[in-house]
C-alpha angles and dihedrals in degrees: 000000000000119000117189140160121255089244092054091044091058090061096043103033096126090053092046091051091052090051092049091049088052090056101264116141110237120196121188119200145170127221091354095308120114112236112167142009121226109218133164120249118249115251110283091001094126113017098123091244100081109160113232117238118220115241143098129095094318095054109130093004100089126064126183115221118241091237094050093120095047110110126213108221092217093055092046089054091052091052092047092053099258123134122235 
C-alpha cells in the first residue's frame, strides 16, 4: 500500500497510476488524514458505451410492437408543421 499526500501525488501522478494499474493500493491524503483511493477502472467500465441491462420493476411487462419504426405520413406531416 502506498500512502501519499495530495501535494506529493501531483508531482508523481504518472508513477502512482502505474502502481495502481499493477495492483498496488494508492491512498491520497491531506494533513495526515486519508481522503481518496486511486484504483484502476475495470475493463469497459467507463467507455461511454455501456450496454444497458434489462431489469427492474418493468422487466417482462413492456413489449415493443414489430411495426414500432413504421411511420404514418399523416402523423409525420403534423409533427413537421404541415396541415392535413
